[in-house]
SEGUVEX-142151 format. One record per atom (N, C-alpha, C): x, y, z. Coordinates in steps of 0.2 Angstrom, whole numbers, plus 2048, in hexadecimal, padded with zeros to 3 digits. Atoms other than C-alpha are relative to their C-alpha. Layout:
<atoms>
XYZ...
</atoms>
This chain:
<atoms>
8077FF80281583C7F57FC8018068047FF7FB8078428007F97FD7FF8068028017F583D8037FC8037FA8037FC8057EF84B7F78017FD7F97FE8028077F88437E87FF7F88008008088007F68307ED7FA7FE7FC8068038047E582E7E58008017F98008008077EA8337D48067FC7FE7F98038027FA8287D47FF7FA7FC8008068037FE81A7C98027FA8047FF8067FB8038087CF8078018047FA7FE7FC81580E7D47FE8048068017FB7FB80E81C7DE7FB7FC8068048047FB8018107E68047FC8057FC8047FC80E8047EC8048048057FC7FC7FB8198127F37FC8038058047FE7FB80A8197FC7FE7FB8058028057FB8058098048067FE8047FA8017FD8178058088028058067FF7FB7FB8198168117FB8008058058017FB80981381A8027FB8057FE8067FC80E8028208068018057FA7FE7FD81F8088257FF8058068017FB7FB81981782F7FB7FD8068058037FB80B80D8388037FA8047FD8067FC8167FE83C8078028037F97FE7FD8268088408067FC7FE7FA8048038317FE8348038047FA7FD7FC80683D8058277FE7FE7F98028028068377FB8197FC7FA80080480680082B7ED8148007FD7F97FF80480682C7E08067F97FD7FE80680380381F7D77FB7FD7FB8058028067FC81E7C88077FF8028078017FE7F981E7D28177F88008028078007FD80E7CF8227FF8058058017FA7FC8077DE82A8007FE8078018027F98037D583A8067FD8037FA8037FE8137CB83B8058068017FC7FB7FF81C7DC83A7FE8058068027FC7FA8137E284A7F98047FF8077FD8018027E88427FB7FD8058068027FC7F27E784C7FA8047FD8077FD8037E07EC8498008078008007F98017E27FE84D8058037FB7FC7FE8057F18008427FD7FE7F98048028067E77F78347FB8057FE8057FB8017D98038368038077FE7FD7FA8027E58128358028007F97FE8018077EC80B8257FA8007FB8068008047DB80881E7FD8077FF8037F98007D58198228048057FC7FC7FC8047E482181A7FF7FE7F88018028077E181780A7F98027FE8067FD8027CF81B80A8008077FE8007F98017D282D80B8048027FA7FC7FF8067E082D7FE7FD7FE7F98028028067D78237F17F88007FF8077FF8007C58277F57FC7F97FF8038078017C08147F77FE7FE8078028037F97B780A8058037F98007FD8067FF7C17FC80C7FC7FD8068028047FB7BA7EE8178058008067FB8007FB7C27EE8288047F98007FC8068007C87DC8248058007FA7FC8008067D27E28158077FE8027F98017FE7E37E181E8007F88038008077FD7DE7D08278007FB7FA8018048067D97C98168068007FB7FA7FF8047E87D080D8068038047FB7FD7FB7F67D181A8078017FD7F97FE8028057D180F8008067FB8007FA80480A7E08067FE7FF7F98028018078097D97F57F87FE7FF8078018017F77D27F87FC8068028047FA7FE7F17E28008008057FA7FF7FC8067F87EC7F17FC7FE7FA8048038067F07E07E47F98028018077FE7FF7DF7E27ED7FF8077FF8027F88007E07F57EE8018027F88007FE8077E67F67DC7FA7FE7FC8068038037D87EB7D67FA8058018057FC7FE7CC7F67E08008077FC8007FA8037D28067D98018007F88008008077D58007C78078017FD7F98008037E88007C58047FA8017FC8067FF7F57F27C38058018057FC7FF7FB7FF7EF7D28088017FD7F97FF8028127F57D08047FB8037FB8047FC8207E97D48058058037FB7FC7FD82F7EF7DE8058037FA7FC7FE8068397F07CD7FD8067FD8037FA80382C7FC7C68018068047FF7FA7FC82E8077D58078038007F97FE8018418077D48018037F97FF7FD80784080B7C17FD8078008037F98008348197C48048058047FC7FC7FC83F8207D18068027FD7FA7FF80484E81F7C67FF8047FA8027FD8078458267B78017FC7FA7FF8048068488177AC7F97FB80080680480183B80B7A58027F98037FF8067FD8397FA7AD8007FB7FB
</atoms>
């Protein structure tokens, strides 16, 4: 998925988009629900880069404190999903969508 299609995505796409952003910005291969952005090496500039990409993709305005106040992946996705009006997907939802089966 790219930034052009991210803004029209459902909950599974939102989760994949955020995971992809975090992994790229933090230089890690994967992140889980309870992983903390800052514990994984994130810093203020990395957080701003993530926020900018999310704002561009979903046409939303995020406060610069969004990552600080929602530092775990699940908290950040839940906050963002609420803001854009979609239910957050679970990892099982994402796996099921990728395999073509229902969760």
